[in-house]
C-alpha positions in Angstrom: -77.9 18.3 81.5 -74.9 19.7 83.9 -72.7 22.3 83.2 -69.8 20.6 84.7 -67.4 18.3 83.2 -66.8 14.8 84.9 -63.6 14.5 86.5 -61.4 12.4 84.4 -62.0 8.5 85.7 -65.5 9.5 87.1 -67.5 6.4 87.1 -70.7 6.4 85.0 -72.6 4.9 87.0 -72.1 7.0 90.0 -73.9 9.8 88.2 -77.3 11.1 89.0 -79.0 13.2 86.2 -81.4 14.4 88.5 -79.6 15.0 91.4 -79.2 19.3 92.0 -75.7 20.5 91.2 -73.3 20.9 93.8 -70.9 23.5 94.0 -67.6 22.5 95.3 -65.7 24.6 97.4 -61.8 25.1 96.8 -59.8 22.9 98.7 -59.6 23.4 102.4 -61.5 26.3 102.4 -65.7 26.0 104.4 -68.4 26.2 101.6 -70.3 28.7 103.3 -67.3 31.3 102.9 -67.3 31.0 98.7 -69.6 34.0 97.2 -72.8 33.0 95.9 -71.5 34.0 92.0 -68.7 31.6 92.5 -70.4 29.4 94.0 -72.7 29.4 90.9 -69.6 29.6 88.4 -69.6 25.9 86.6 -66.0 24.7 87.3 -64.1 23.1 84.3 -60.8 20.8 83.8 -57.9 22.9 82.4 -56.5 21.3 79.2 -53.5 18.7 79.7 -50.5 20.4 78.5 -48.7 18.5 75.7 -45.2 17.1 76.3 -42.5 19.3 74.7 -41.1 18.1 71.5 -37.7 16.5 71.6 -34.8 18.8 70.0 -33.3 17.4 66.9 -30.5 20.3 66.1 -27.4 17.8 66.6 -29.4 15.2 64.3 -29.8 17.6 61.2 -26.1 19.1 62.1 -24.9 15.4 61.4 -27.1 15.2 58.7 -25.4 17.7 56.8 -22.3 16.7 57.4 -22.8 13.8 56.0 -23.9 15.4 53.0 -20.9 17.2 53.1 -19.0 14.1 52.8 -20.6 12.4 50.6 -20.3 15.4 48.2 -16.7 15.2 48.9 -16.3 11.7 48.4 -18.2 12.1 44.9 -16.7 14.7 43.7 -13.3 13.3 44.3 -14.6 10.6 41.6 -14.5 13.4 38.8 -11.8 15.8 39.4 -8.3 16.6 38.9 -5.9 16.4 41.6 -4.9 20.3 42.4 -1.3 21.2 41.0 -1.9 18.9 38.0 -1.0 20.9 34.5 -1.2 19.8 31.0 1.5 21.2 28.7 2.4 24.0 32.0 -1.4 24.3 31.9 -3.4 24.3 35.1 -6.0 21.8 35.2 -6.6 21.1 39.2 -9.8 20.8 40.4 -11.5 20.4 37.5 -13.4 17.5 35.3 -11.8 16.4 32.2 -14.2 18.1 30.5 -13.8 21.5 31.9 -9.9 20.9 31.7 -10.1 20.2 27.9 -12.2 23.4 27.3 -9.6 25.1 29.9 -6.6 23.6 27.6 -8.3 24.7 24.3 -9.0 28.3 25.4 -5.3 28.7 26.9 -3.8 27.8 23.2 -6.2 29.6 21.4 -5.5 32.8 23.3 -1.8 32.6 23.5 -0.6 35.8 21.7 3.1 35.7 19.5 4.5 39.3 18.8 6.4 39.7 15.9 9.9 41.7 16.2 12.0 42.7 13.3 10.0 42.8 9.7 6.3 42.9 11.0 7.2 44.5 14.5 4.3 44.5 17.1 2.2 42.3 14.8 0.2 40.4 17.3 -0.7 36.5 16.2 -2.9 34.1 18.5 -3.1 31.0 18.6 -6.5 30.7 16.9 -4.5 32.7 13.9 -1.8 30.0 13.9 -4.3 27.3 13.2 -2.8 25.4 16.6 -4.5 22.3 17.8 -3.9 19.6 20.4 -5.7 16.8 21.6 -7.0 18.1 24.8 -9.4 15.7 25.7 -7.5 12.8 25.4 -5.0 15.1 27.2 -7.7 15.6 29.8 -8.7 11.7 30.0 -4.5 11.5 30.7 -4.3 14.1 33.4 -7.3 12.3 35.5 -6.5 8.7 35.1 -2.7 9.8 36.5 -3.7 12.2 38.8 -6.9 11.8 40.0 -8.4 14.3 42.9 -9.1 11.3 45.4 -5.5 9.9 45.2 -3.7 11.7 47.9 -0.5 11.0 46.2 -1.3 11.9 42.9 -1.2 15.9 44.3 1.1 17.8 42.5 2.4 15.7 40.6 4.8 15.3 37.1 3.1 17.5 34.7 1.6 15.7 31.5 3.5 16.3 28.4 1.4 17.4 25.4 2.5 18.0 21.4 0.9 21.1 20.4 1.0 21.7 16.6 0.6 23.9 14.0 -1.8 23.9 11.1 1.4 24.6 8.5 -0.6 25.9 6.1 -2.9 28.3 8.2 0.4 29.5 9.8 2.1 30.0 6.4 -0.8 32.0 5.3 -1.3 34.2 8.4 2.5 34.8 8.6 2.5 35.8 5.2 -0.1 38.4 5.3 1.3 39.7 8.5 4.9 40.1 6.9 4.8 39.4 3.0 8.0 40.6 2.5 9.7 37.8 3.8 8.2 35.0 1.9 9.8 34.0 -1.5 8.5 30.3 -1.8 11.2 27.7 -2.7 10.8 25.6 -5.8 10.7 21.9 -5.1 12.6 19.5 -7.0 10.5 17.6 -10.2 10.6 14.3 -12.2 9.7 14.5 -16.1 10.6 11.7 -19.2 13.3 13.0 -21.2 12.4 11.7 -24.8 16.0 11.9 -25.9 17.2 9.6 -23.5 14.6 7.7 -23.1 14.5 8.2 -19.5 13.4 9.9 -16.7 15.1 13.2 -15.3 14.9 15.5 -12.1 14.5 19.3 -12.4 16.6 21.0 -10.0 14.9 22.2 -6.5 15.5 26.5 -5.5 15.8 27.7 -2.0 13.4 30.5 -0.6 12.9 32.3 2.0 9.9 32.3 4.6 9.2 32.9 8.4 10.2 29.8 10.0 6.6 28.0 11.2 8.5 24.8 12.9 10.4 27.0 15.1 7.7 29.8 15.8 6.0 26.4 17.2 8.7 24.9 19.4 9.0 28.3 20.8 5.0 28.4 21.2 5.7 24.8 22.9 8.0 26.3 25.2 6.1 29.5 26.2 2.9 27.5 26.8 5.0 24.8 29.1 6.5 27.7 31.4 2.8 28.8 31.6 3.5 31.8 29.7 0.4 33.2 27.4 2.4 35.7 25.2 5.8 35.7 23.0 7.7 37.3 20.6 9.4 35.8 17.4 11.2 37.3 14.8 9.4 38.1 11.8 12.6 38.1 9.5 13.1 35.9 6.4 14.8 32.9 7.0 15.9 30.5 4.4 13.4 27.7 3.2 14.3 24.8 2.0 12.0 23.1 -0.5 9.6 20.2 0.4 11.4 18.2 -2.5 15.1 18.1 -2.3 17.2 17.2 -5.5 18.2 13.8 -3.6 13.9 13.1 -2.8 13.5 13.6 -7.0 16.5 11.3 -7.5 15.5 8.6 -6.0 11.8 8.7 -7.4 13.6 9.3 -10.9 15.9 5.8 -9.5 12.9 3.8 -9.5 11.0 4.8 -12.6 14.4 4.3 -14.7 14.4 0.7 -13.0 11.2 0.3 -13.8 11.2 1.4 -17.3 12.8 -1.7 -19.3 11.1 -4.5 -17.5 7.5 -2.5 -18.4 5.1 -5.1 -20.5 2.8 -7.8 -20.1 4.0 -11.2 -18.9 2.8 -14.8 -19.5 5.0 -17.1 -17.0 8.5 -15.8 -17.3 8.0 -14.1 -20.7 7.6 -10.6 -21.4 5.0 -11.7 -24.2 3.9 -7.9 -24.4 6.6 -5.4 -24.4 6.0 -2.0 -23.5 8.5 1.2 -25.6 9.5 3.3 -22.4 8.0 6.3 -24.2 4.7 4.8 -24.4 5.1 3.4 -20.7 6.5 6.9 -19.6 2.9 8.4 -21.3 1.1 6.2 -19.2 3.1 7.8 -16.2 3.2 11.0 -14.3 5.0 12.2 -10.6 2.7 14.0 -8.4 4.3 16.4 -5.8 1.8 15.9 -3.0 2.3 18.5 -0.5 6.2 17.6 -0.4 6.1 14.2 -0.7 6.9 12.6 -4.2 4.5 9.7 -5.6 3.8 7.7 -9.1 0.8 7.9 -10.9 -0.8 5.7 -13.7 -3.5 6.6 -16.0 -5.5 3.9 -16.3 -7.5 5.3 -19.4 -3.8 5.4 -21.3 -3.1 2.2 -20.8 -6.3 0.6 -22.0 -5.5 1.6 -25.5 -2.5 -1.3 -25.3 -4.7 -3.8 -23.5 -7.1 -3.1 -26.0 -4.5 -4.9 -28.6 -3.5 -8.0 -26.3 -5.8 -10.7 -27.8 -4.2 -10.1 -30.9 -0.4 -10.3 -29.5 -1.2 -13.3 -26.9 -4.0 -15.7 -28.7 -2.4 -18.0 -30.7 -2.8 -21.6 -32.1 -0.5 -24.8 -30.5 2.2 -25.6 -32.8 3.3 -29.3 -33.0 6.8 -30.6 -32.1 8.6 -32.1 -34.7 11.4 -34.5 -34.3 13.7 -36.5 -37.1 13.7 -40.0 -36.2 15.9 -43.3 -37.3 14.0 -46.2 -38.4 14.1 -47.6 -34.7 12.7 -44.4 -33.7 15.6 -42.8 -32.0 15.1 -39.1 -31.9 17.7 -37.6 -34.3 17.1 -33.9 -34.4 14.4 -31.8 -32.6 13.0 -30.2 -35.9 10.6 -28.0 -34.7 10.2 -27.3 -30.8 6.4 -27.7 -29.3 4.2 -24.9 -28.7 1.3 -24.6 -26.3 -1.5 -22.5 -27.5 -3.0 -20.0 -25.6 -6.0 -17.6 -25.4 -6.3 -14.7 -23.0 -8.8 -14.8 -20.6 -10.9 -11.4 -19.2 -9.1 -8.1 -19.8 -11.5 -6.2 -17.9 -9.7 -4.9 -14.9 -6.4 -4.7 -16.3 -5.9 -1.1 -17.0 -7.0 -0.5 -13.5 -4.8 -3.3 -12.0 -1.4 -2.3 -14.1 -2.2 1.3 -13.1 -2.0 0.1 -9.3 1.0 -1.7 -9.8 3.0 0.9 -11.6 2.0 3.4 -9.4 3.8 1.2 -7.0 6.8 0.6 -8.6 6.3 -2.7 -10.3 6.1 -2.5 -14.1 5.6 -6.2 -15.0 1.9 -7.5 -15.2 1.0 -11.1 -15.4 -1.6 -12.1 -18.0 -4.0 -14.9 -17.3 -4.1 -17.1 -20.3 -5.7 -20.6 -21.0 -3.5 -23.1 -22.6 -4.2 -25.7 -25.2 -1.0 -28.8 -25.2 0.3 -29.4 -28.5 1.2 -33.1 -29.7 4.7 -34.3 -31.1 4.9 -35.7 -34.2 8.1 -37.9 -35.6 9.6 -37.6 -39.3 11.4 -40.9 -40.2 13.8 -39.2 -42.6 16.5 -41.2 -45.2 17.6 -41.2 -48.4 18.4 -43.7 -51.1 21.3 -43.6 -53.6 20.5 -45.5 -57.2 24.0 -46.1 -58.7 22.8 -47.5 -61.6 20.2 -44.3 -62.3 22.6 -41.8 -60.9 19.7 -40.4 -58.8 19.0 -39.6 -55.1 15.4 -40.0 -53.4 14.5 -38.3 -50.1 12.0 -40.1 -47.8 9.9 -38.8 -45.1 7.6 -41.1 -43.1 8.2 -43.6 -46.5 6.9 -40.8 -48.8 9.5 -39.1 -51.5 9.8 -35.5 -50.7 12.2 -35.1 -53.3 14.3 -36.5 -55.8 17.3 -35.4 -57.6 19.9 -36.5 -60.4 23.2 -37.3 -59.2 26.6 -37.6 -60.3 28.7 -40.6 -58.1 32.2 -41.7 -58.8 33.9 -42.7 -61.7 35.6 -45.8 -62.1 38.3 -46.5 -60.4 36.5 -44.1 -57.7 33.7 -45.9 -57.7 31.2 -44.4 -54.6 30.9 -47.6 -51.9 27.8 -49.3 -51.5 25.8 -50.5 -48.2 23.8 -48.9 -45.6 25.0 -45.8 -43.8 24.5 -42.7 -41.2 25.3 -39.5 -41.9 28.0 -38.8 -39.1 29.3 -34.8 -40.0 28.6 -31.6 -41.8 30.9 -28.8 -43.4 30.1 -26.2 -44.5 33.2 -25.0 -47.0 36.7 -27.5 -47.8 39.3 -27.8 -50.3 39.1 -31.5 -51.1 42.2 -33.4 -52.9 44.5 -30.4 -52.3 47.3 -32.3 -51.0 50.9 -33.5 -51.7 50.6 -36.1 -54.3 47.1 -35.8 -54.7 44.6 -36.9 -58.3 43.2 -33.7 -57.8 42.7 -30.5 -55.4 39.1 -28.4 -55.6 39.0 -25.6 -53.9 35.9 -24.2 -51.8 33.7 -27.2 -52.1 30.6 -26.0 -49.6 27.9 -27.8 -47.9 29.1 -30.9 -47.3 27.1 -34.0 -45.7 29.5 -36.8 -44.9 27.7 -40.5 -44.6 30.9 -42.7 -45.2 35.0 -42.1 -44.7 35.6 -39.2 -47.5 32.3 -39.7 -49.0 29.6 -37.4 -48.7 27.1 -35.3 -50.9 28.3 -31.8 -51.2 27.8 -29.2 -53.9 29.5 -28.7 -57.4 30.1 -25.7 -59.5 32.7 -27.4 -61.7 30.4 -29.1 -63.8 26.8 -29.6 -65.0 26.8 -32.9 -66.5 23.9 -34.7 -63.3 23.1 -37.6 -64.0 26.4 -38.8 -65.2 29.2 -40.4 -63.2 31.8 -37.2 -62.7 33.2 -37.5 -59.4 36.1 -39.4 -57.2 33.3 -41.5 -55.0 31.7 -38.2 -53.5 27.8 -37.7 -54.5 27.7 -34.3 -56.6 24.7 -32.0 -56.6 23.8 -28.6 -58.0 24.8 -26.3 -55.2 21.1 -25.4 -54.0 20.1 -29.1 -54.0 23.5 -29.7 -51.6 22.5 -26.9 -49.1 18.9 -28.3 -49.4 20.6 -31.9 -47.9 22.7 -30.6 -45.7 19.8 -29.0 -44.0 17.7 -31.6 -44.4 19.8 -34.7 -42.7 20.3 -34.5 -39.1 23.6 -36.4 -38.2 22.7 -40.3 -37.8 19.9 -40.2 -40.7 20.3 -43.5 -42.9 21.7 -43.1 -46.3 21.5 -46.5 -48.7 23.4 -46.8 -51.5 22.7 -49.7 -54.1 23.1 -50.5 -57.6 
């Protein structure tokens, strides 16, 4: 085995492992001049140096700048433009979420220092219940002033409506300066039994610190970029939330409604409700300075329970008086449809809602039964021979009386006649040259010229001829004929 490394590229075929090893002399030196020790050292090939690595510093710098550029571009898509303010609060270079937090924090930490009464007392926005829709405002600021839009930089401020929780602010101010508060009294509405109407209880002014004014001053200070402001703690006039005019308007609504309160079937107020009863159902509530009408369904239910007895009815048939030809002479009885009330289970609740809205009418649901029409053919028969009058209805005798007709010389005329007039009372025969004069003859039913039935107070001899041609009757029976006989009723006079 040789200790020499073959030169690169030497052919394997030229190698002779059995030949003695030859020592190579340095190039250009005689072999014999090489020291023996040197000649005996094996010669090894120096390793090939690797190619130097390429420098990539420029590439890395380029990548870094690219990442920065990409990051800046991404940031521009989520940040609000510089110079943007919401209600005077800077929100530039912020995300909408961070802007909302900044707005809330700024408002909560803004301080109000009281002057005058309560001198030196400091209240924060948190104490006063300050609130604003910070999320919506921040979203608006981003939508109108995004960082990527250079034209939106340093743009117009985004306005905001800053509001106090009135109750919380008042409580905080009252605790700080109790001497400045004397509560006003709201006007009210009550029912006056004596007049049967709703009347008002008048309002009274009070004192307090003007919360609305403080809210405006707070908003102005924040808009100017300030985090502190001063405000007077002195008592100012406090107006009632419900004025006399407000109460009068509500009372007017109630008093207009009262006369019409009831349960209706069609246009008919079938079940009227007394104003005092209706008033017992109603109350006027002061709801944070707003008057509203309330109605109690349980109170209404007592009346609802009695509705069937007041509404339900059987039909009433129409009755017409007719002549022998069937012509209607008079409607004796108007027809009335029967009716039955429907489900009443929800009426009290529904009526309570209507009353609260100022409507006092409730339409009932009923089932109607139609009526029938009945015709009554009426006529009167006078028999001069028997001195008797007979009243017929549908050819059935309904009454019969003894009468007194005309004496000889003034006989009652015979024939078929029709009633043509009625006179409640009049004098008979009382004219110059008349053979008689009878004052105040009552209940006259005329059926022939100057001839009729009438009441008679000057004799009681009925069944005998006694008159000057008229048909004499007792007064009560004369009134019966007067009422029973319409115009056109047929009257037969015969022997």
